[in-house]
mmJSON file of the N, C-alpha and C atoms, coordinates in Angstrom:
{"data_MODEL":{"atom_site":{
"group_PDB":["ATOM","ATOM","ATOM","ATOM","ATOM","ATOM","ATOM","ATOM","ATOM","ATOM","ATOM","ATOM","ATOM","ATOM","ATOM","ATOM","ATOM","ATOM","ATOM","ATOM","ATOM","ATOM","ATOM","ATOM","ATOM","ATOM","ATOM","ATOM","ATOM","ATOM","ATOM","ATOM","ATOM","ATOM","ATOM","ATOM","ATOM","ATOM","ATOM","ATOM","ATOM","ATOM","ATOM","ATOM","ATOM","ATOM","ATOM","ATOM","ATOM","ATOM","ATOM","ATOM","ATOM","ATOM","ATOM","ATOM","ATOM","ATOM","ATOM","ATOM","ATOM","ATOM","ATOM","ATOM","ATOM","ATOM","ATOM","ATOM","ATOM","ATOM","ATOM","ATOM","ATOM","ATOM","ATOM","ATOM","ATOM","ATOM","ATOM","ATOM","ATOM","ATOM","ATOM","ATOM","ATOM","ATOM","ATOM","ATOM","ATOM","ATOM","ATOM","ATOM","ATOM","ATOM","ATOM","ATOM","ATOM","ATOM","ATOM","ATOM","ATOM","ATOM","ATOM","ATOM","ATOM","ATOM","ATOM","ATOM","ATOM","ATOM","ATOM","ATOM","ATOM","ATOM","ATOM","ATOM","ATOM","ATOM","ATOM","ATOM","ATOM","ATOM","ATOM","ATOM","ATOM","ATOM","ATOM","ATOM","ATOM","ATOM","ATOM","ATOM","ATOM","ATOM","ATOM","ATOM","ATOM","ATOM","ATOM","ATOM","ATOM","ATOM","ATOM","ATOM","ATOM","ATOM","ATOM","ATOM","ATOM","ATOM","ATOM","ATOM","ATOM","ATOM","ATOM","ATOM","ATOM","ATOM","ATOM","ATOM","ATOM","ATOM","ATOM","ATOM","ATOM","ATOM","ATOM","ATOM","ATOM","ATOM","ATOM","ATOM","ATOM","ATOM","ATOM","ATOM","ATOM","ATOM","ATOM","ATOM","ATOM","ATOM","ATOM","ATOM","ATOM","ATOM","ATOM","ATOM","ATOM","ATOM","ATOM","ATOM","ATOM","ATOM","ATOM","ATOM","ATOM","ATOM","ATOM","ATOM","ATOM","ATOM","ATOM","ATOM","ATOM","ATOM","ATOM","ATOM","ATOM","ATOM","ATOM","ATOM","ATOM","ATOM","ATOM","ATOM"],
"id":[1,2,3,4,5,6,7,8,9,10,11,12,13,14,15,16,17,18,19,20,21,22,23,24,25,26,27,28,29,30,31,32,33,34,35,36,37,38,39,40,41,42,43,44,45,46,47,48,49,50,51,52,53,54,55,56,57,58,59,60,61,62,63,64,65,66,67,68,69,70,71,72,73,74,75,76,77,78,79,80,81,82,83,84,85,86,87,88,89,90,91,92,93,94,95,96,97,98,99,100,101,102,103,104,105,106,107,108,109,110,111,112,113,114,115,116,117,118,119,120,121,122,123,124,125,126,127,128,129,130,131,132,133,134,135,136,137,138,139,140,141,142,143,144,145,146,147,148,149,150,151,152,153,154,155,156,157,158,159,160,161,162,163,164,165,166,167,168,169,170,171,172,173,174,175,176,177,178,179,180,181,182,183,184,185,186,187,188,189,190,191,192,193,194,195,196,197,198,199,200,201,202,203,204,205,206,207,208,209,210,211,212,213,214,215,216],
"type_symbol":["N","C","C","N","C","C","N","C","C","N","C","C","N","C","C","N","C","C","N","C","C","N","C","C","N","C","C","N","C","C","N","C","C","N","C","C","N","C","C","N","C","C","N","C","C","N","C","C","N","C","C","N","C","C","N","C","C","N","C","C","N","C","C","N","C","C","N","C","C","N","C","C","N","C","C","N","C","C","N","C","C","N","C","C","N","C","C","N","C","C","N","C","C","N","C","C","N","C","C","N","C","C","N","C","C","N","C","C","N","C","C","N","C","C","N","C","C","N","C","C","N","C","C","N","C","C","N","C","C","N","C","C","N","C","C","N","C","C","N","C","C","N","C","C","N","C","C","N","C","C","N","C","C","N","C","C","N","C","C","N","C","C","N","C","C","N","C","C","N","C","C","N","C","C","N","C","C","N","C","C","N","C","C","N","C","C","N","C","C","N","C","C","N","C","C","N","C","C","N","C","C","N","C","C","N","C","C","N","C","C","N","C","C","N","C","C"],
"label_atom_id":["N","CA","C","N","CA","C","N","CA","C","N","CA","C","N","CA","C","N","CA","C","N","CA","C","N","CA","C","N","CA","C","N","CA","C","N","CA","C","N","CA","C","N","CA","C","N","CA","C","N","CA","C","N","CA","C","N","CA","C","N","CA","C","N","CA","C","N","CA","C","N","CA","C","N","CA","C","N","CA","C","N","CA","C","N","CA","C","N","CA","C","N","CA","C","N","CA","C","N","CA","C","N","CA","C","N","CA","C","N","CA","C","N","CA","C","N","CA","C","N","CA","C","N","CA","C","N","CA","C","N","CA","C","N","CA","C","N","CA","C","N","CA","C","N","CA","C","N","CA","C","N","CA","C","N","CA","C","N","CA","C","N","CA","C","N","CA","C","N","CA","C","N","CA","C","N","CA","C","N","CA","C","N","CA","C","N","CA","C","N","CA","C","N","CA","C","N","CA","C","N","CA","C","N","CA","C","N","CA","C","N","CA","C","N","CA","C","N","CA","C","N","CA","C","N","CA","C","N","CA","C","N","CA","C","N","CA","C","N","CA","C","N","CA","C","N","CA","C","N","CA","C"],
"label_alt_id":[null,null,null,null,null,null,null,null,null,null,null,null,null,null,null,null,null,null,null,null,null,null,null,null,null,null,null,null,null,null,null,null,null,null,null,null,null,null,null,null,null,null,null,null,null,null,null,null,null,null,null,null,null,null,null,null,null,null,null,null,null,null,null,null,null,null,null,null,null,null,null,null,null,null,null,null,null,null,null,null,null,null,null,null,null,null,null,null,null,null,null,null,null,null,null,null,null,null,null,null,null,null,null,null,null,null,null,null,null,null,null,null,null,null,null,null,null,null,null,null,null,null,null,null,null,null,null,null,null,null,null,null,null,null,null,null,null,null,null,null,null,null,null,null,null,null,null,null,null,null,null,null,null,null,null,null,null,null,null,null,null,null,null,null,null,null,null,null,null,null,null,null,null,null,null,null,null,null,null,null,null,null,null,null,null,null,null,null,null,null,null,null,null,null,null,null,null,null,null,null,null,null,null,null,null,null,null,null,null,null,null,null,null,null,null,null],
"label_comp_id":["UNK","UNK","UNK","UNK","UNK","UNK","UNK","UNK","UNK","UNK","UNK","UNK","UNK","UNK","UNK","UNK","UNK","UNK","UNK","UNK","UNK","UNK","UNK","UNK","UNK","UNK","UNK","UNK","UNK","UNK","UNK","UNK","UNK","UNK","UNK","UNK","UNK","UNK","UNK","UNK","UNK","UNK","UNK","UNK","UNK","UNK","UNK","UNK","UNK","UNK","UNK","UNK","UNK","UNK","UNK","UNK","UNK","UNK","UNK","UNK","UNK","UNK","UNK","UNK","UNK","UNK","UNK","UNK","UNK","UNK","UNK","UNK","UNK","UNK","UNK","UNK","UNK","UNK","UNK","UNK","UNK","UNK","UNK","UNK","UNK","UNK","UNK","UNK","UNK","UNK","UNK","UNK","UNK","UNK","UNK","UNK","UNK","UNK","UNK","UNK","UNK","UNK","UNK","UNK","UNK","UNK","UNK","UNK","UNK","UNK","UNK","UNK","UNK","UNK","UNK","UNK","UNK","UNK","UNK","UNK","UNK","UNK","UNK","UNK","UNK","UNK","UNK","UNK","UNK","UNK","UNK","UNK","UNK","UNK","UNK","UNK","UNK","UNK","UNK","UNK","UNK","UNK","UNK","UNK","UNK","UNK","UNK","UNK","UNK","UNK","UNK","UNK","UNK","UNK","UNK","UNK","UNK","UNK","UNK","UNK","UNK","UNK","UNK","UNK","UNK","UNK","UNK","UNK","UNK","UNK","UNK","UNK","UNK","UNK","UNK","UNK","UNK","UNK","UNK","UNK","UNK","UNK","UNK","UNK","UNK","UNK","UNK","UNK","UNK","UNK","UNK","UNK","UNK","UNK","UNK","UNK","UNK","UNK","UNK","UNK","UNK","UNK","UNK","UNK","UNK","UNK","UNK","UNK","UNK","UNK","UNK","UNK","UNK","UNK","UNK","UNK"],
"label_asym_id":["A","A","A","A","A","A","A","A","A","A","A","A","A","A","A","A","A","A","A","A","A","A","A","A","A","A","A","A","A","A","A","A","A","A","A","A","A","A","A","A","A","A","A","A","A","A","A","A","A","A","A","A","A","A","A","A","A","A","A","A","A","A","A","A","A","A","A","A","A","A","A","A","A","A","A","A","A","A","A","A","A","A","A","A","A","A","A","A","A","A","A","A","A","A","A","A","A","A","A","A","A","A","A","A","A","A","A","A","A","A","A","A","A","A","A","A","A","A","A","A","A","A","A","A","A","A","A","A","A","A","A","A","A","A","A","A","A","A","A","A","A","A","A","A","A","A","A","A","A","A","A","A","A","A","A","A","A","A","A","A","A","A","A","A","A","A","A","A","A","A","A","A","A","A","A","A","A","A","A","A","A","A","A","A","A","A","A","A","A","A","A","A","A","A","A","A","A","A","A","A","A","A","A","A","A","A","A","A","A","A","A","A","A","A","A","A"],
"label_entity_id":["1","1","1","1","1","1","1","1","1","1","1","1","1","1","1","1","1","1","1","1","1","1","1","1","1","1","1","1","1","1","1","1","1","1","1","1","1","1","1","1","1","1","1","1","1","1","1","1","1","1","1","1","1","1","1","1","1","1","1","1","1","1","1","1","1","1","1","1","1","1","1","1","1","1","1","1","1","1","1","1","1","1","1","1","1","1","1","1","1","1","1","1","1","1","1","1","1","1","1","1","1","1","1","1","1","1","1","1","1","1","1","1","1","1","1","1","1","1","1","1","1","1","1","1","1","1","1","1","1","1","1","1","1","1","1","1","1","1","1","1","1","1","1","1","1","1","1","1","1","1","1","1","1","1","1","1","1","1","1","1","1","1","1","1","1","1","1","1","1","1","1","1","1","1","1","1","1","1","1","1","1","1","1","1","1","1","1","1","1","1","1","1","1","1","1","1","1","1","1","1","1","1","1","1","1","1","1","1","1","1","1","1","1","1","1","1"],
"label_seq_id":[1,1,1,2,2,2,3,3,3,4,4,4,5,5,5,6,6,6,7,7,7,8,8,8,9,9,9,10,10,10,11,11,11,12,12,12,13,13,13,14,14,14,15,15,15,16,16,16,17,17,17,18,18,18,19,19,19,20,20,20,21,21,21,22,22,22,23,23,23,24,24,24,25,25,25,26,26,26,27,27,27,28,28,28,29,29,29,30,30,30,31,31,31,32,32,32,33,33,33,34,34,34,35,35,35,36,36,36,37,37,37,38,38,38,39,39,39,40,40,40,41,41,41,42,42,42,43,43,43,44,44,44,45,45,45,46,46,46,47,47,47,48,48,48,49,49,49,50,50,50,51,51,51,52,52,52,53,53,53,54,54,54,55,55,55,56,56,56,57,57,57,58,58,58,59,59,59,60,60,60,61,61,61,62,62,62,63,63,63,64,64,64,65,65,65,66,66,66,67,67,67,68,68,68,69,69,69,70,70,70,71,71,71,72,72,72],
"pdbx_PDB_ins_code":[null,null,null,null,null,null,null,null,null,null,null,null,null,null,null,null,null,null,null,null,null,null,null,null,null,null,null,null,null,null,null,null,null,null,null,null,null,null,null,null,null,null,null,null,null,null,null,null,null,null,null,null,null,null,null,null,null,null,null,null,null,null,null,null,null,null,null,null,null,null,null,null,null,null,null,null,null,null,null,null,null,null,null,null,null,null,null,null,null,null,null,null,null,null,null,null,null,null,null,null,null,null,null,null,null,null,null,null,null,null,null,null,null,null,null,null,null,null,null,null,null,null,null,null,null,null,null,null,null,null,null,null,null,null,null,null,null,null,null,null,null,null,null,null,null,null,null,null,null,null,null,null,null,null,null,null,null,null,null,null,null,null,null,null,null,null,null,null,null,null,null,null,null,null,null,null,null,null,null,null,null,null,null,null,null,null,null,null,null,null,null,null,null,null,null,null,null,null,null,null,null,null,null,null,null,null,null,null,null,null,null,null,null,null,null,null],
"Cartn_x":[117.417,117.078,115.651,115.539,113.917,113.799,112.678,112.451,111.239,110.892,109.935,108.995,109.558,108.865,107.072,106.841,105.071,104.715,105.186,105.215,104.354,105.237,104.983,103.846,103.539,102.295,101.235,101.357,100.256,100.021,100.795,100.498,99.883,100.49,99.529,98.204,98.085,96.558,95.823,96.305,95.322,95.143,94.49,94.01,94.942,96.543,97.143,98.453,99.602,100.222,101.975,102.957,103.828,103.641,103.311,102.67,101.96,100.802,99.76,100.441,101.008,101.795,102.615,103.361,104.452,103.114,102.621,102.16,100.69,99.807,98.617,98.749,99.24,100.054,101.446,102.092,103.56,104.069,104.33,105.231,106.023,107.643,108.938,109.576,109.929,110.446,111.678,112.263,113.355,112.969,111.658,110.901,110.875,110.101,109.799,111.389,112.132,113.545,114.081,114.158,114.049,113.624,112.619,111.746,112.078,112.035,113.397,114.409,115.035,116.249,116.689,115.212,115.388,116.506,116.108,116.862,115.99,116.093,115.714,114.669,113.532,112.59,111.67,111.693,111.401,109.701,109.464,108.307,107.268,107.432,106.188,106.023,107.249,106.84,106.032,106.385,105.503,104.164,103.743,102.626,101.84,102.185,101.694,100.974,101.904,102.076,100.874,100.68,99.905,98.469,98.202,97.463,96.899,97.596,97.248,96.745,97.127,96.874,96.094,95.796,94.82,95.411,96.098,96.898,97.599,98.13,99.129,100.766,100.93,102.792,103.262,102.884,103.397,102.959,102.174,101.52,102.534,103.808,104.457,106.001,106.398,107.777,107.619,108.9,109.239,110.889,110.569,112.405,112.578,113.805,114.53,115.839,115.98,117.485,118.859,119.574,120.436,122.342,122.851,124.188,124.736,124.099,124.488,124.245,123.526,122.952,124.149,123.711,125.155,125.12,126.37,126.341,126.045,125.492,125.32,125.749],
"Cartn_y":[-154.383,-154.077,-154.27,-154.887,-155.263,-153.815,-152.782,-152.195,-152.114,-152.058,-152.384,-150.934,-149.726,-148.518,-148.654,-149.475,-149.97,-150.326,-150.922,-151.786,-150.558,-149.782,-148.657,-147.655,-147.45,-146.616,-147.853,-148.395,-149.954,-149.784,-150.049,-149.731,-148.214,-147.73,-146.381,-146.146,-146.936,-146.731,-147.819,-148.727,-149.924,-149.527,-150.728,-149.928,-150.712,-151.286,-151.759,-150.825,-151.396,-150.773,-151.39,-151.049,-152.146,-152.655,-151.797,-152.702,-153.808,-153.572,-154.58,-155.977,-155.905,-156.233,-157.756,-156.863,-157.244,-158.074,-157.794,-158.047,-158.936,-158.416,-158.918,-160.301,-159.848,-160.92,-162.123,-161.343,-162.07,-161.836,-161.17,-160.388,-160.163,-161.421,-160.47,-159.199,-158.687,-157.072,-157.387,-158.657,-158.309,-158.256,-158.737,-159.235,-157.14,-156.591,-155.139,-154.437,-155.031,-153.956,-154.229,-155.654,-156.134,-154.678,-155.248,-154.008,-152.395,-152.147,-150.845,-150.68,-151.678,-151.826,-152.31,-152.824,-153.27,-154.411,-155.37,-156.69,-157.57,-158.579,-159.648,-160.367,-160.906,-161.362,-162.889,-163.82,-164.808,-164.811,-165.829,-165.138,-166.057,-166.419,-167.095,-165.898,-164.962,-163.967,-162.53,-162.321,-161.368,-161.924,-163.166,-163.749,-163.844,-163.759,-163.572,-161.688,-160.865,-159.543,-159.464,-159.945,-159.208,-159.94,-161.502,-161.432,-160.641,-160.536,-159.587,-157.843,-157.859,-156.079,-156.452,-157.75,-157.812,-157.157,-157.364,-156.519,-157.483,-156.95,-157.399,-157.189,-158.304,-157.827,-156.843,-156.417,-154.838,-153.887,-154.093,-153.081,-153.576,-154.538,-154.96,-154.362,-154.575,-154.744,-154.124,-153.606,-153.418,-153.719,-153.891,-154.054,-152.665,-152.268,-151.022,-151.461,-151.186,-151.744,-150.478,-151.357,-150.809,-151.002,-150.222,-150.005,-151.416,-152.006,-152.579,-153.959,-154.199,-155.521,-156.564,-157.521,-158.53,-159.28,-158.875,-159.227,-160.983,-160.916,-162.244,-162.913],
"Cartn_z":[81.329,82.447,82.701,83.98,84.009,84.798,85.273,85.991,85.956,87.663,88.377,88.852,87.991,88.499,88.104,86.894,86.723,88.14,89.317,90.257,91.142,91.176,92.373,92.377,90.608,90.383,90.321,90.132,90.401,91.952,92.416,93.746,94.796,93.958,94.531,94.369,92.857,92.401,93.272,93.898,94.464,95.789,96.484,98.12,99.223,98.638,98.823,99.117,100.276,100.653,100.957,100.812,101.15,102.325,103.72,104.997,104.704,104.191,103.447,102.852,101.581,100.868,102.325,103.121,103.913,104.847,105.596,107.006,106.283,105.583,105.333,103.897,102.721,102.137,102.211,103.188,103.332,101.961,101.845,100.911,101.62,101.457,102.247,102.049,103.079,102.966,101.908,101.841,100.912,99.3,99.429,98.153,97.488,98.723,98.353,98.242,99.102,98.618,97.107,96.626,95.372,94.392,94.68,93.781,93.965,95.025,95.376,94.064,94.719,93.679,92.486,92.01,90.32,90.628,91.379,91.589,91.088,90.157,89.923,90.746,90.546,90.745,90.031,90.918,90.118,89.618,89.013,88.15,88.782,90.077,91.032,91.886,92.34,92.881,92.052,90.959,89.917,89.814,90.003,89.676,90.905,92.211,93.015,93.258,93.2,92.862,91.82,90.873,89.803,90.465,91.144,91.512,92.936,93.774,94.611,94.267,93.427,92.794,91.333,91.488,90.455,88.966,88.454,87.398,86.388,85.672,84.548,84.533,83.935,83.846,84.019,82.898,82.366,83.544,84.123,85.576,86.707,86.9,87.853,87.174,85.774,85.218,84.083,83.276,81.881,81.834,80.339,80.169,79.413,80.057,79.467,79.106,77.483,77.624,78.095,78.653,79.079,78.793,78.792,78.578,79.866,81.195,82.001,81.363,80.435,80.219,79.8,80.608,80.173,78.775,78.264,76.736,76.376,75.33,74.881,73.871],
"occupancy":[1.0,1.0,1.0,1.0,1.0,1.0,1.0,1.0,1.0,1.0,1.0,1.0,1.0,1.0,1.0,1.0,1.0,1.0,1.0,1.0,1.0,1.0,1.0,1.0,1.0,1.0,1.0,1.0,1.0,1.0,1.0,1.0,1.0,1.0,1.0,1.0,1.0,1.0,1.0,1.0,1.0,1.0,1.0,1.0,1.0,1.0,1.0,1.0,1.0,1.0,1.0,1.0,1.0,1.0,1.0,1.0,1.0,1.0,1.0,1.0,1.0,1.0,1.0,1.0,1.0,1.0,1.0,1.0,1.0,1.0,1.0,1.0,1.0,1.0,1.0,1.0,1.0,1.0,1.0,1.0,1.0,1.0,1.0,1.0,1.0,1.0,1.0,1.0,1.0,1.0,1.0,1.0,1.0,1.0,1.0,1.0,1.0,1.0,1.0,1.0,1.0,1.0,1.0,1.0,1.0,1.0,1.0,1.0,1.0,1.0,1.0,1.0,1.0,1.0,1.0,1.0,1.0,1.0,1.0,1.0,1.0,1.0,1.0,1.0,1.0,1.0,1.0,1.0,1.0,1.0,1.0,1.0,1.0,1.0,1.0,1.0,1.0,1.0,1.0,1.0,1.0,1.0,1.0,1.0,1.0,1.0,1.0,1.0,1.0,1.0,1.0,1.0,1.0,1.0,1.0,1.0,1.0,1.0,1.0,1.0,1.0,1.0,1.0,1.0,1.0,1.0,1.0,1.0,1.0,1.0,1.0,1.0,1.0,1.0,1.0,1.0,1.0,1.0,1.0,1.0,1.0,1.0,1.0,1.0,1.0,1.0,1.0,1.0,1.0,1.0,1.0,1.0,1.0,1.0,1.0,1.0,1.0,1.0,1.0,1.0,1.0,1.0,1.0,1.0,1.0,1.0,1.0,1.0,1.0,1.0,1.0,1.0,1.0,1.0,1.0,1.0],
"B_iso_or_equiv":[0.0,0.0,0.0,0.0,0.0,0.0,0.0,0.0,0.0,0.0,0.0,0.0,0.0,0.0,0.0,0.0,0.0,0.0,0.0,0.0,0.0,0.0,0.0,0.0,0.0,0.0,0.0,0.0,0.0,0.0,0.0,0.0,0.0,0.0,0.0,0.0,0.0,0.0,0.0,0.0,0.0,0.0,0.0,0.0,0.0,0.0,0.0,0.0,0.0,0.0,0.0,0.0,0.0,0.0,0.0,0.0,0.0,0.0,0.0,0.0,0.0,0.0,0.0,0.0,0.0,0.0,0.0,0.0,0.0,0.0,0.0,0.0,0.0,0.0,0.0,0.0,0.0,0.0,0.0,0.0,0.0,0.0,0.0,0.0,0.0,0.0,0.0,0.0,0.0,0.0,0.0,0.0,0.0,0.0,0.0,0.0,0.0,0.0,0.0,0.0,0.0,0.0,0.0,0.0,0.0,0.0,0.0,0.0,0.0,0.0,0.0,0.0,0.0,0.0,0.0,0.0,0.0,0.0,0.0,0.0,0.0,0.0,0.0,0.0,0.0,0.0,0.0,0.0,0.0,0.0,0.0,0.0,0.0,0.0,0.0,0.0,0.0,0.0,0.0,0.0,0.0,0.0,0.0,0.0,0.0,0.0,0.0,0.0,0.0,0.0,0.0,0.0,0.0,0.0,0.0,0.0,0.0,0.0,0.0,0.0,0.0,0.0,0.0,0.0,0.0,0.0,0.0,0.0,0.0,0.0,0.0,0.0,0.0,0.0,0.0,0.0,0.0,0.0,0.0,0.0,0.0,0.0,0.0,0.0,0.0,0.0,0.0,0.0,0.0,0.0,0.0,0.0,0.0,0.0,0.0,0.0,0.0,0.0,0.0,0.0,0.0,0.0,0.0,0.0,0.0,0.0,0.0,0.0,0.0,0.0,0.0,0.0,0.0,0.0,0.0,0.0],
"pdbx_formal_charge":[null,null,null,null,null,null,null,null,null,null,null,null,null,null,null,null,null,null,null,null,null,null,null,null,null,null,null,null,null,null,null,null,null,null,null,null,null,null,null,null,null,null,null,null,null,null,null,null,null,null,null,null,null,null,null,null,null,null,null,null,null,null,null,null,null,null,null,null,null,null,null,null,null,null,null,null,null,null,null,null,null,null,null,null,null,null,null,null,null,null,null,null,null,null,null,null,null,null,null,null,null,null,null,null,null,null,null,null,null,null,null,null,null,null,null,null,null,null,null,null,null,null,null,null,null,null,null,null,null,null,null,null,null,null,null,null,null,null,null,null,null,null,null,null,null,null,null,null,null,null,null,null,null,null,null,null,null,null,null,null,null,null,null,null,null,null,null,null,null,null,null,null,null,null,null,null,null,null,null,null,null,null,null,null,null,null,null,null,null,null,null,null,null,null,null,null,null,null,null,null,null,null,null,null,null,null,null,null,null,null,null,null,null,null,null,null],
"auth_seq_id":[1,1,1,2,2,2,3,3,3,4,4,4,5,5,5,6,6,6,7,7,7,8,8,8,9,9,9,10,10,10,11,11,11,12,12,12,13,13,13,14,14,14,15,15,15,16,16,16,17,17,17,18,18,18,19,19,19,20,20,20,21,21,21,22,22,22,23,23,23,24,24,24,25,25,25,26,26,26,27,27,27,28,28,28,29,29,29,30,30,30,31,31,31,32,32,32,33,33,33,34,34,34,35,35,35,36,36,36,37,37,37,38,38,38,39,39,39,40,40,40,41,41,41,42,42,42,43,43,43,44,44,44,45,45,45,46,46,46,47,47,47,48,48,48,49,49,49,50,50,50,51,51,51,52,52,52,53,53,53,54,54,54,55,55,55,56,56,56,57,57,57,58,58,58,59,59,59,60,60,60,61,61,61,62,62,62,63,63,63,64,64,64,65,65,65,66,66,66,67,67,67,68,68,68,69,69,69,70,70,70,71,71,71,72,72,72],
"auth_comp_id":["UNK","UNK","UNK","UNK","UNK","UNK","UNK","UNK","UNK","UNK","UNK","UNK","UNK","UNK","UNK","UNK","UNK","UNK","UNK","UNK","UNK","UNK","UNK","UNK","UNK","UNK","UNK","UNK","UNK","UNK","UNK","UNK","UNK","UNK","UNK","UNK","UNK","UNK","UNK","UNK","UNK","UNK","UNK","UNK","UNK","UNK","UNK","UNK","UNK","UNK","UNK","UNK","UNK","UNK","UNK","UNK","UNK","UNK","UNK","UNK","UNK","UNK","UNK","UNK","UNK","UNK","UNK","UNK","UNK","UNK","UNK","UNK","UNK","UNK","UNK","UNK","UNK","UNK","UNK","UNK","UNK","UNK","UNK","UNK","UNK","UNK","UNK","UNK","UNK","UNK","UNK","UNK","UNK","UNK","UNK","UNK","UNK","UNK","UNK","UNK","UNK","UNK","UNK","UNK","UNK","UNK","UNK","UNK","UNK","UNK","UNK","UNK","UNK","UNK","UNK","UNK","UNK","UNK","UNK","UNK","UNK","UNK","UNK","UNK","UNK","UNK","UNK","UNK","UNK","UNK","UNK","UNK","UNK","UNK","UNK","UNK","UNK","UNK","UNK","UNK","UNK","UNK","UNK","UNK","UNK","UNK","UNK","UNK","UNK","UNK","UNK","UNK","UNK","UNK","UNK","UNK","UNK","UNK","UNK","UNK","UNK","UNK","UNK","UNK","UNK","UNK","UNK","UNK","UNK","UNK","UNK","UNK","UNK","UNK","UNK","UNK","UNK","UNK","UNK","UNK","UNK","UNK","UNK","UNK","UNK","UNK","UNK","UNK","UNK","UNK","UNK","UNK","UNK","UNK","UNK","UNK","UNK","UNK","UNK","UNK","UNK","UNK","UNK","UNK","UNK","UNK","UNK","UNK","UNK","UNK","UNK","UNK","UNK","UNK","UNK","UNK"],
"auth_asym_id":["A","A","A","A","A","A","A","A","A","A","A","A","A","A","A","A","A","A","A","A","A","A","A","A","A","A","A","A","A","A","A","A","A","A","A","A","A","A","A","A","A","A","A","A","A","A","A","A","A","A","A","A","A","A","A","A","A","A","A","A","A","A","A","A","A","A","A","A","A","A","A","A","A","A","A","A","A","A","A","A","A","A","A","A","A","A","A","A","A","A","A","A","A","A","A","A","A","A","A","A","A","A","A","A","A","A","A","A","A","A","A","A","A","A","A","A","A","A","A","A","A","A","A","A","A","A","A","A","A","A","A","A","A","A","A","A","A","A","A","A","A","A","A","A","A","A","A","A","A","A","A","A","A","A","A","A","A","A","A","A","A","A","A","A","A","A","A","A","A","A","A","A","A","A","A","A","A","A","A","A","A","A","A","A","A","A","A","A","A","A","A","A","A","A","A","A","A","A","A","A","A","A","A","A","A","A","A","A","A","A","A","A","A","A","A","A"],
"auth_atom_id":["N","CA","C","N","CA","C","N","CA","C","N","CA","C","N","CA","C","N","CA","C","N","CA","C","N","CA","C","N","CA","C","N","CA","C","N","CA","C","N","CA","C","N","CA","C","N","CA","C","N","CA","C","N","CA","C","N","CA","C","N","CA","C","N","CA","C","N","CA","C","N","CA","C","N","CA","C","N","CA","C","N","CA","C","N","CA","C","N","CA","C","N","CA","C","N","CA","C","N","CA","C","N","CA","C","N","CA","C","N","CA","C","N","CA","C","N","CA","C","N","CA","C","N","CA","C","N","CA","C","N","CA","C","N","CA","C","N","CA","C","N","CA","C","N","CA","C","N","CA","C","N","CA","C","N","CA","C","N","CA","C","N","CA","C","N","CA","C","N","CA","C","N","CA","C","N","CA","C","N","CA","C","N","CA","C","N","CA","C","N","CA","C","N","CA","C","N","CA","C","N","CA","C","N","CA","C","N","CA","C","N","CA","C","N","CA","C","N","CA","C","N","CA","C","N","CA","C","N","CA","C","N","CA","C","N","CA","C","N","CA","C","N","CA","C","N","CA","C","N","CA","C"],
"pdbx_PDB_model_num":[1,1,1,1,1,1,1,1,1,1,1,1,1,1,1,1,1,1,1,1,1,1,1,1,1,1,1,1,1,1,1,1,1,1,1,1,1,1,1,1,1,1,1,1,1,1,1,1,1,1,1,1,1,1,1,1,1,1,1,1,1,1,1,1,1,1,1,1,1,1,1,1,1,1,1,1,1,1,1,1,1,1,1,1,1,1,1,1,1,1,1,1,1,1,1,1,1,1,1,1,1,1,1,1,1,1,1,1,1,1,1,1,1,1,1,1,1,1,1,1,1,1,1,1,1,1,1,1,1,1,1,1,1,1,1,1,1,1,1,1,1,1,1,1,1,1,1,1,1,1,1,1,1,1,1,1,1,1,1,1,1,1,1,1,1,1,1,1,1,1,1,1,1,1,1,1,1,1,1,1,1,1,1,1,1,1,1,1,1,1,1,1,1,1,1,1,1,1,1,1,1,1,1,1,1,1,1,1,1,1,1,1,1,1,1,1]
}}}
């Protein structure tokens, strides 16, 4: 499962807030909700977040093995 808890840590240590992401950088509130719920995001959105927060992808997301992962 992809976990976005690193995003919240990165956001907290930045000068940005969910308010500025939505209102200044035009990140949708639906994207913020997906981050809260650990739902899938596309790579373009992750790229945008990395650019806005001036960080690396591992500062946004991490893979955590889960029993809920789909069977391959």
